[in-house]
MIKEKOL-732825 format. One record per residue (C-alpha): residue number from 1; x negated, y, z. Coordinates in steps of 0.001 Angstrom, whole numbers, plus 500000, padded with zeros to 6 digits. Example, Ala and Ser with C-alpha at 12.3 -4.5 7.8 and 13.67 -1.06 7.14 Angstrom:
REM MIKEKOL-732825
(1, (487700, 495500, 507800));
(2, (486330, 498940, 507140));
//
This chain:
REM MIKEKOL-732825
(1, (177036, 095673, 902452));
(2, (176299, 095335, 906256));
(3, (177703, 092826, 908272));
(4, (178051, 092461, 912394));
(5, (174808, 092200, 914187));
(6, (174864, 089210, 916511));
(7, (171402, 087929, 916263));
(8, (167899, 090032, 916682));
(9, (164157, 089107, 916094));
(10, (161691, 091236, 917306));
(11, (158448, 090456, 915872));
(12, (155312, 091696, 917624));
(13, (154976, 090658, 921579));
(14, (152898, 093722, 922769));
(15, (154084, 096323, 925030));
(16, (156940, 098000, 922553));
(17, (157890, 094416, 921341));
(18, (158557, 093133, 924739));
(19, (160496, 096454, 925649));
(20, (162601, 096300, 922488));
(21, (163292, 092532, 923244));
(22, (164297, 093072, 926841));
(23, (166729, 095928, 925899));
(24, (168314, 093916, 923253));
(25, (168765, 090634, 925345));
(26, (170331, 092803, 928036));
(27, (173029, 094098, 925914));
(28, (174021, 090557, 925076));
(29, (172240, 090450, 921674));
(30, (170950, 086830, 920894));
(31, (167100, 087784, 920814));
(32, (164137, 086026, 919411));
(33, (160789, 087282, 920141));
(34, (158031, 085908, 917947));
(35, (154283, 087050, 917680));
(36, (151496, 084974, 915656));
(37, (149889, 084554, 919121));
(38, (152080, 082371, 921184));
(39, (150300, 083116, 924261));
(40, (151192, 086659, 923906));
(41, (154533, 085901, 923547));
(42, (154735, 083841, 926948));
(43, (153056, 086849, 928571));
(44, (155804, 089004, 927189));
(45, (158323, 086746, 928761));
(46, (156676, 087098, 932002));
(47, (156625, 090615, 931993));
(48, (160113, 091082, 931058));
(49, (161009, 088630, 934000));
(50, (158989, 090993, 936186));
(51, (160900, 094145, 934828));
(52, (164279, 092491, 935624));
(53, (163193, 091560, 939062));
(54, (162222, 095060, 939858));
(55, (165445, 096272, 938508));
(56, (167402, 093797, 940623));
(57, (165392, 094725, 943632));
(58, (166138, 098537, 943126));
(59, (169801, 097863, 942672));
(60, (170016, 098590, 939169));
(61, (170852, 095442, 937724));
(62, (172857, 092241, 939129));
(63, (171337, 089054, 939480));
(64, (174090, 087832, 937211));
(65, (172920, 090334, 934579));
(66, (169481, 089410, 934916));
(67, (170391, 085593, 934178));
(68, (172469, 086480, 931082));
(69, (169438, 088622, 929798));
(70, (167233, 085517, 930293));
(71, (169653, 083274, 928723));
(72, (169959, 085766, 925694));
(73, (166204, 085650, 925108));
(74, (164171, 082951, 923350));
(75, (160749, 082760, 921500));
(76, (160014, 081295, 918224));
(77, (156816, 079323, 917329));
(78, (157118, 080033, 913522));
(79, (158357, 082737, 911488));
(80, (160710, 080468, 909578));
(81, (162830, 080397, 912673));
(82, (163781, 083858, 912380));
(83, (167148, 083742, 910430));
(84, (168673, 086608, 911953));
(85, (171093, 089567, 911179));
(86, (168422, 092335, 912184));
(87, (164734, 092423, 912525));
(88, (162669, 094875, 914473));
(89, (159083, 094813, 913601));
(90, (156572, 096321, 916498));
(91, (153163, 094920, 914635));
(92, (149905, 096867, 914096));
(93, (150244, 100287, 912479));
(94, (149255, 099207, 909069));
(95, (151188, 099553, 906065));
(96, (150103, 096482, 904087));
(97, (150754, 094262, 907093));
(98, (154200, 095784, 907536));
(99, (155216, 095249, 903868));
(100, (154009, 091491, 903652));
(101, (155748, 090955, 906902));
(102, (159197, 092328, 905734));
(103, (158577, 090682, 902233));
(104, (158171, 087328, 904293));
(105, (161313, 087963, 906397));
(106, (163531, 089143, 903395));
(107, (162725, 085919, 901598));
(108, (163733, 083809, 904821));
(109, (166869, 085482, 905134));
(110, (167567, 085577, 901535));
(111, (167998, 089464, 901437));
(112, (170681, 089541, 904141));
(113, (169235, 090993, 906982));
(114, (168320, 094415, 908153));
(115, (164728, 095062, 908352));
(116, (163886, 097784, 910893));
(117, (160272, 099282, 911546));
(118, (159289, 100683, 914876));
(119, (156573, 102463, 913317));
(120, (155849, 105841, 914960));
(121, (154077, 107360, 911678));
(122, (154128, 105178, 908740));
(123, (156467, 105948, 905682));
(124, (159560, 104006, 905802));
(125, (159877, 104607, 902042));
(126, (156450, 103062, 901699));
(127, (157179, 100046, 903778));
(128, (160302, 099135, 901647));
(129, (158827, 100098, 898197));
(130, (157804, 096592, 897662));
(131, (161102, 094672, 898688));
(132, (163787, 093355, 896620));
(133, (166360, 095189, 898749));
(134, (164915, 098397, 899752));
(135, (168314, 099601, 900838));
(136, (168197, 097149, 903872));
(137, (165077, 098892, 905327));
(138, (165295, 101345, 907825));
(139, (163196, 103239, 910677));
(140, (164147, 102272, 914105));
(141, (161612, 104100, 916338));
(142, (161818, 103363, 920520));
(143, (159609, 105196, 922562));
(144, (157281, 103614, 925436));
(145, (158250, 102135, 927680));
(146, (161283, 101029, 925527));
(147, (163208, 099465, 928400));
(148, (163274, 102842, 930078));
(149, (163048, 105541, 927634));
(150, (166421, 106587, 926112));
(151, (165633, 108137, 922716));
(152, (165710, 106096, 919534));
(153, (164820, 107898, 916150));
(154, (166845, 106231, 913192));
(155, (164788, 106887, 910188));
(156, (166187, 107228, 906649));
(157, (163921, 105985, 903870));
(158, (164345, 107165, 900187));
(159, (166278, 104023, 899381));
(160, (168114, 103221, 902935));
(161, (171859, 102461, 902549));
(162, (173796, 105389, 904397));
(163, (175707, 102235, 905900));
(164, (172653, 100984, 907310));
(165, (171659, 104045, 909086));
(166, (175426, 104255, 910428));
(167, (175089, 100633, 911798));
(168, (171793, 101326, 913434));
(169, (172783, 104357, 915229));
(170, (175771, 102169, 916641));
(171, (173296, 099188, 917108));
(172, (171115, 101945, 919316));
(173, (174067, 103212, 921232));
(174, (175039, 099524, 922200));
(175, (171645, 099461, 923845));
(176, (172542, 102624, 925842));
(177, (170182, 104776, 923827));
(178, (170426, 108282, 922664));
(179, (169999, 108432, 918800));
(180, (168662, 111200, 916506));
(181, (168920, 110599, 912695));
(182, (165795, 111901, 911067));
(183, (164528, 112007, 907163));
(184, (161066, 110031, 906358));
(185, (158615, 112586, 907284));
(186, (155105, 112023, 908857));
(187, (155636, 111433, 912236));
(188, (159354, 111700, 912165));
(189, (160452, 114405, 914943));
(190, (158889, 113623, 918278));
(191, (155498, 112435, 917112));
(192, (155018, 115505, 914760));
(193, (156041, 117768, 917619));
(194, (154058, 115897, 920461));
(195, (150790, 115375, 918401));
(196, (149411, 118684, 919663));
(197, (150176, 117893, 923238));
(198, (147194, 115400, 922709));
(199, (145170, 117140, 919884));
(200, (145025, 120493, 921708));
(201, (143941, 118700, 925089));
(202, (141133, 116762, 923239));
(203, (140177, 120006, 921736));
(204, (140014, 121551, 925375));
(205, (137703, 118509, 926166));
(206, (135406, 118567, 923420));
(207, (134850, 122350, 923958));
(208, (134242, 121969, 927867));
(209, (136939, 124124, 928773));
(210, (138107, 121853, 931524));
(211, (137865, 118180, 932515));
(212, (140352, 115362, 932108));
(213, (141900, 115513, 935721));
(214, (142052, 119185, 935513));
(215, (144127, 119519, 932291));
(216, (146383, 116643, 933423));
(217, (147033, 118348, 936711));
(218, (147681, 121656, 934951));
(219, (150007, 120151, 932454));
(220, (151917, 118253, 935296));
(221, (152196, 121530, 937402));
(222, (153749, 122961, 934144));
(223, (156625, 120469, 934397));
(224, (155237, 117711, 932160));
(225, (155939, 114145, 933864));
(226, (152438, 113012, 932732));
(227, (149334, 115079, 931455));
(228, (148016, 114239, 927941));
(229, (145172, 112200, 928828));
(230, (147532, 109783, 931300));
(231, (150008, 109558, 928465));
(232, (147598, 108298, 926063));
(233, (145786, 105786, 928608));
(234, (149797, 104570, 928980));
(235, (150320, 104793, 925196));
(236, (147117, 103088, 924244));
(237, (144211, 105156, 923037));
(238, (143960, 103034, 919794));
(239, (147736, 103565, 918981));
(240, (147686, 107172, 919801));
(241, (144405, 107868, 917640));
(242, (146122, 105741, 914650));
(243, (149079, 107804, 914790));
(244, (147114, 111158, 914771));
(245, (144632, 109633, 911972));
(246, (147957, 108658, 909884));
(247, (149519, 112180, 910164));
(248, (146172, 113997, 909512));
(249, (146154, 111863, 905844));
(250, (149980, 112417, 905183));
(251, (149535, 116239, 905618));
(252, (146531, 116274, 903279));
(253, (144091, 116722, 905909));
(254, (145700, 119735, 907676));
(255, (142944, 120506, 910358));
(256, (145949, 121098, 912962));
(257, (145990, 117276, 913060));
(258, (142424, 116341, 912913));
(259, (141647, 113238, 914978));
(260, (139070, 113718, 918028));
(261, (135514, 112135, 917942));
(262, (136238, 111631, 921808));
(263, (139033, 109619, 921038));
(264, (137524, 107604, 918198));
(265, (134444, 106880, 920530));
(266, (136991, 105409, 923239));
(267, (138513, 103151, 920423));
(268, (135138, 101784, 919161));
(269, (133994, 101111, 922951));
(270, (137196, 099107, 923579));
(271, (138428, 101586, 926285));
(272, (141935, 101788, 925153));
(273, (143656, 102624, 928508));
(274, (145692, 100724, 930926));
(275, (146017, 097831, 928875));
(276, (142188, 097320, 928823));
(277, (141618, 098667, 932431));
(278, (139672, 101767, 931310));
(279, (140476, 104668, 929108));
(280, (140137, 108371, 930008));
(281, (140481, 106963, 933723));
(282, (139639, 103562, 935231));
(283, (142290, 101206, 936447));
(284, (142342, 098410, 939110));
(285, (143304, 095052, 938263));
//
């Protein structure tokens, strides 16, 4: 049985986590941000402050609304503090990490909270499989940057309670998001369709058909807001590569989802895009 959502914990203070925490706090939910690296949590709070200041400067947010947002947002030093109505995890894309995290949070909350994963490619059914209450596990997939992008995919695992799905759709709408419900399928909807935007661009690069800048320029001129390489740099090449690899395995190594060696080399070199200052492009400090 579901109950009203008043408190939200966001686990993982990276780019996605901080964006999700921001939109929750802006919608007057008491929001707790937690990361095992407390320094990352503090950096996330600083980034959220900067985002809010920018919104105020542009006239998109009042100073009073910014203050309410900051007052609604806190950080936790220990996971035991996360006794909430809803948990949204935005941690590394590894099944065992998500399963261990949710099992711990389920115990802390005595099975009474909703456990939502922001995963972009891992099966919600698999994540929920080791839980005592798998019916409380759901996918809540935001898009980067979460405080600006309007879409949220609400993912229905094999055991997810229909009441939880409905509540998550209403929750996302309360964040001023557009929701779409999807079954638990590899890549869900957006990442499955969009995967070829990246994969085919990488194939063009591998085959020497055109260089990075040319491919991006042509795709922008065709109406896309960002070229595929610009977008991979923004998302994080490591994250993009992990999602492609996950879909490749989930679709039984279907060649159309095959990851690129060029992308793999970028990851191995630590050239992950904007967050490291270098990816397919170089970025100033």
